[in-house]
C-alpha positions in Angstrom: -4.2 -78.5 127.1 -6.1 -80.8 125.1 -9.5 -80.9 124.9 -11.4 -84.5 123.9 -13.7 -83.2 121.6 -15.3 -86.7 121.1 -16.4 -86.8 125.1 -17.5 -83.2 124.8 -19.7 -84.2 121.9 -20.7 -87.4 124.1 -21.9 -85.3 127.0 -23.8 -82.7 125.0 -25.3 -85.4 123.1 -26.7 -87.0 126.4 -27.6 -84.0 127.8 -29.8 -82.8 124.8 -31.1 -86.4 124.8 -32.1 -86.7 128.5 -33.6 -83.2 128.5 -36.0 -83.9 125.6 -37.0 -87.0 127.3 -37.9 -85.4 130.7 -39.6 -82.6 129.2 -41.9 -85.2 127.0 -42.6 -87.2 129.8 -43.8 -84.4 132.2 -45.4 -82.7 129.2 -47.4 -86.1 128.1 -48.1 -86.6 132.0 -49.9 -83.1 132.4 -51.5 -83.7 129.2 -53.0 -87.1 130.1 -54.1 -85.8 133.7 -55.8 -82.7 132.1 -57.7 -85.4 129.3 -58.5 -87.8 132.2 -59.8 -85.0 134.2 -61.8 -83.5 131.1 -63.7 -86.7 130.3 -64.6 -87.3 134.1 -66.3 -84.0 134.2 -68.0 -84.8 130.7 -69.4 -88.0 132.3 -67.5 -90.3 130.1 -64.5 -91.7 132.3 -61.6 -93.8 130.7 -59.7 -96.0 132.7 -57.2 -96.6 130.3 -56.5 -93.0 130.1 -56.5 -92.3 133.7 -54.0 -95.5 134.1 -52.0 -94.1 131.5 -51.7 -90.7 133.3 -51.0 -92.4 136.6 -48.2 -94.1 135.1 -46.4 -91.0 133.5 -46.9 -89.3 136.8 -45.2 -92.3 138.4 -42.5 -91.8 135.9 -42.2 -88.1 136.8 -41.9 -89.0 140.2 -39.2 -91.4 139.5 -37.1 -89.1 137.4 -37.4 -86.7 140.5 -36.4 -89.0 143.1 -33.3 -90.3 140.8 -32.3 -86.7 140.4 -32.3 -86.2 144.0 -30.2 -89.1 144.6 -27.5 -88.4 142.4 -27.4 -84.6 143.7 -27.5 -85.6 147.5 -24.0 -87.4 148.3 -25.5 -88.4 151.6 -27.5 -91.3 149.7 
């Protein structure tokens, strides 16, 4: 039995980078949504901050749908 260490390393690296990317996108989306809500409550709404929050939440939804598409064989 031979182990292809190069392929194992590539899979591990891609998994690590993908996980870091997903966590960063979700964390930034939550932070921007909270900041946007706090500024709106304080009476200083920021349209750019709200647009960035909506864009990142859309990225989170896209990541979720892609994961479901990969896992469910029917699609």
